[in-house]
MDAnalysis code that builds the backbone (N, CA, C; Angstrom):
import MDAnalysis as mda
import numpy as np

u = mda.Universe.empty(216, n_residues=72, atom_resindex=np.repeat(np.arange(72), 3), trajectory=True)
u.add_TopologyAttr("name", ["N", "CA", "C"] * 72)
u.add_TopologyAttr("resid", np.arange(1, 73))
u.add_TopologyAttr("resname", ["MET", "LEU", "GLN", "VAL", "HIS", "ASN", "THR", "THR", "LEU", "GLU", "ASN", "MET", "THR", "CYS", "GLY", "HIS", "CYS", "ARG", "ALA", "ARG", "VAL", "THR", "GLN", "ALA", "LEU", "LYS", "SER", "VAL", "ASP", "PRO", "GLN", "ALA", "ARG", "VAL", "GLU", "VAL", "ASP", "LEU", "GLY", "ARG", "ARG", "GLN", "VAL", "ARG", "VAL", "THR", "THR", "ALA", "SER", "PRO", "LEU", "SER", "GLU", "LEU", "THR", "ASP", "ALA", "LEU", "ALA", "ASP", "ALA", "GLY", "TYR", "PRO", "ALA", "SER", "ALA", "SER", "SER", "VAL", "ILE", "ASN"])
u.atoms.positions = np.array([
    [8.878, 70.804, -41.575],
    [9.924, 71.334, -41.981],
    [10.499, 70.093, -42.951],
    [11.128, 70.644, -44.181],
    [11.538, 69.921, -45.333],
    [12.862, 69.332, -44.958],
    [12.692, 68.153, -44.897],
    [13.718, 66.998, -44.813],
    [14.378, 65.783, -46.021],
    [16.054, 66.006, -46.122],
    [15.908, 65.176, -47.246],
    [16.478, 63.828, -46.564],
    [16.212, 63.098, -47.307],
    [16.485, 61.539, -47.266],
    [17.111, 60.553, -48.260],
    [17.898, 59.839, -47.977],
    [18.812, 58.929, -48.771],
    [18.642, 57.930, -48.400],
    [18.047, 56.675, -49.693],
    [17.894, 55.446, -49.418],
    [18.097, 54.733, -50.509],
    [18.965, 53.194, -49.992],
    [19.083, 52.200, -51.154],
    [18.266, 51.603, -50.998],
    [17.673, 51.349, -52.269],
    [16.779, 50.088, -52.545],
    [17.384, 49.224, -53.360],
    [18.134, 47.709, -52.889],
    [18.986, 47.415, -54.524],
    [18.755, 46.543, -55.091],
    [16.988, 46.388, -55.088],
    [16.282, 46.029, -55.859],
    [15.562, 46.643, -57.121],
    [15.983, 48.199, -57.312],
    [15.780, 49.041, -58.088],
    [16.694, 48.801, -59.436],
    [16.645, 48.565, -60.444],
    [17.561, 48.056, -61.493],
    [16.988, 48.809, -63.000],
    [15.958, 49.543, -63.059],
    [15.549, 49.605, -64.744],
    [14.782, 51.252, -64.304],
    [14.496, 51.844, -65.229],
    [13.278, 52.635, -65.285],
    [12.099, 52.327, -65.198],
    [11.207, 51.427, -65.241],
    [10.053, 50.371, -64.646],
    [10.310, 50.450, -63.251],
    [11.382, 50.245, -62.971],
    [11.500, 51.026, -61.002],
    [11.463, 52.061, -61.187],
    [12.435, 52.608, -61.394],
    [12.288, 54.737, -61.213],
    [10.943, 55.154, -61.114],
    [10.057, 54.978, -62.263],
    [8.698, 55.323, -62.351],
    [7.836, 54.810, -60.657],
    [7.698, 53.279, -60.536],
    [7.442, 53.052, -59.198],
    [7.487, 53.465, -57.796],
    [8.777, 53.676, -58.221],
    [9.736, 53.943, -57.043],
    [9.050, 55.832, -56.855],
    [9.058, 56.220, -57.597],
    [8.598, 57.592, -58.144],
    [7.053, 57.912, -57.149],
    [6.385, 57.032, -57.839],
    [4.668, 57.045, -57.659],
    [4.714, 56.586, -56.468],
    [5.347, 55.444, -55.666],
    [5.267, 55.386, -54.483],
    [5.160, 56.730, -53.007],
    [6.452, 57.345, -53.877],
    [6.596, 58.055, -52.840],
    [6.002, 59.356, -52.784],
    [5.571, 59.392, -54.373],
    [4.550, 60.467, -54.369],
    [3.053, 60.427, -54.041],
    [3.025, 59.081, -53.394],
    [1.466, 58.690, -52.969],
    [0.987, 59.156, -51.425],
    [2.886, 59.425, -50.862],
    [3.160, 60.299, -49.845],
    [2.902, 61.506, -49.498],
    [3.510, 61.910, -50.178],
    [4.027, 63.445, -50.516],
    [3.454, 64.140, -52.335],
    [2.665, 64.215, -52.475],
    [2.847, 64.485, -53.966],
    [3.562, 65.965, -54.534],
    [4.001, 66.733, -53.370],
    [4.694, 67.573, -53.533],
    [6.442, 66.952, -53.269],
    [7.070, 65.885, -52.846],
    [8.156, 65.595, -52.381],
    [9.047, 65.977, -54.221],
    [10.275, 65.661, -53.848],
    [10.965, 65.685, -54.685],
    [11.773, 64.574, -54.577],
    [11.995, 64.096, -55.638],
    [12.273, 62.765, -56.252],
    [13.208, 62.456, -56.966],
    [14.627, 62.229, -56.303],
    [15.934, 61.612, -57.681],
    [16.257, 60.561, -56.934],
    [16.046, 59.868, -58.289],
    [16.487, 58.681, -58.682],
    [18.336, 58.151, -59.121],
    [18.675, 57.477, -58.965],
    [20.165, 57.460, -58.890],
    [20.268, 55.684, -59.297],
    [19.688, 55.130, -60.819],
    [19.691, 53.921, -60.782],
    [20.909, 53.093, -60.847],
    [22.359, 54.077, -61.338],
    [23.576, 52.895, -61.391],
    [24.322, 52.848, -59.544],
    [23.587, 53.920, -58.966],
    [23.741, 53.263, -56.826],
    [22.567, 52.734, -56.502],
    [21.631, 52.702, -56.966],
    [20.396, 52.275, -56.271],
    [19.912, 52.742, -55.494],
    [20.202, 54.183, -54.983],
    [19.405, 55.482, -54.823],
    [18.572, 56.129, -55.158],
    [18.032, 56.280, -53.661],
    [17.194, 57.365, -54.237],
    [17.261, 59.041, -53.257],
    [16.436, 60.184, -53.476],
    [17.177, 61.350, -52.662],
    [15.557, 61.935, -52.589],
    [15.068, 62.067, -51.422],
    [13.862, 62.366, -51.447],
    [13.741, 63.708, -50.167],
    [13.319, 64.776, -50.676],
    [12.803, 65.995, -50.234],
    [11.772, 66.133, -49.604],
    [11.684, 66.258, -48.642],
    [9.949, 66.006, -48.163],
    [9.476, 66.427, -46.827],
    [8.620, 66.842, -46.382],
    [8.221, 67.055, -45.176],
    [7.969, 65.926, -44.107],
    [7.420, 64.884, -45.025],
    [6.909, 63.630, -44.585],
    [8.283, 62.629, -43.971],
    [7.611, 61.783, -42.931],
    [8.775, 60.703, -41.937],
    [8.895, 60.024, -42.793],
    [10.806, 59.892, -42.551],
    [11.336, 58.900, -43.049],
    [10.439, 57.201, -42.967],
    [9.976, 56.753, -41.980],
    [9.157, 55.977, -41.958],
    [7.632, 55.496, -42.626],
    [6.945, 56.821, -42.658],
    [5.931, 56.686, -43.957],
    [6.731, 56.283, -45.495],
    [7.883, 56.977, -45.862],
    [8.402, 56.909, -47.381],
    [8.589, 55.035, -46.852],
    [9.560, 54.346, -46.018],
    [10.187, 53.459, -46.190],
    [8.638, 52.315, -46.489],
    [7.752, 52.785, -45.983],
    [6.814, 51.894, -45.790],
    [5.975, 51.878, -47.053],
    [5.877, 53.101, -47.788],
    [5.058, 53.023, -49.081],
    [6.315, 52.540, -50.224],
    [7.562, 52.508, -49.961],
    [8.439, 51.462, -51.117],
    [8.343, 50.660, -50.793],
    [8.440, 49.712, -49.367],
    [8.313, 48.455, -49.140],
    [6.491, 48.434, -49.706],
    [5.582, 48.473, -49.548],
    [4.365, 47.991, -50.325],
    [4.446, 48.156, -51.395],
    [5.235, 49.193, -52.538],
    [5.693, 48.548, -53.632],
    [6.842, 48.072, -54.309],
    [7.425, 47.125, -53.227],
    [8.518, 46.054, -53.919],
    [9.455, 46.770, -53.460],
    [10.165, 47.339, -52.888],
    [11.197, 48.394, -53.273],
    [11.438, 48.445, -51.288],
    [11.676, 47.544, -50.905],
    [12.118, 47.545, -49.557],
    [13.540, 48.088, -49.189],
    [13.455, 49.119, -48.306],
    [15.275, 49.686, -48.305],
    [16.001, 48.982, -47.627],
    [17.188, 49.105, -47.799],
    [18.108, 48.552, -47.068],
    [18.860, 49.380, -46.327],
    [18.977, 50.565, -46.729],
    [19.779, 51.668, -45.943],
    [19.048, 52.950, -45.901],
    [18.866, 53.855, -45.179],
    [18.365, 55.221, -45.216],
    [18.999, 55.685, -44.149],
    [19.278, 57.154, -44.099],
    [19.651, 58.220, -43.891],
    [18.982, 59.532, -44.092],
    [18.360, 60.645, -43.028],
    [17.889, 61.559, -42.853],
    [18.947, 62.752, -42.849],
    [18.593, 63.980, -43.677],
    [19.772, 64.946, -43.882],
    [18.855, 66.073, -43.333],
    [19.078, 66.829, -42.584],
    [18.120, 67.766, -41.821],
    [18.980, 69.707, -42.474],
])
């Protein structure tokens, strides 16, 4: 089942960050839909993967999540 995860990444500030965050999330689920809002420092991911796997991948890439939510 697909879920939508909203995550705030305080240290995501530039285009390079956008690419690294997208790459980290796609490493968990290559079919994930990733939408990045640099201005709000938020990322929205539509995926079947659990939030914990996504936040672990982000932290490993240097972008620890400061807040997350799941929308079913």
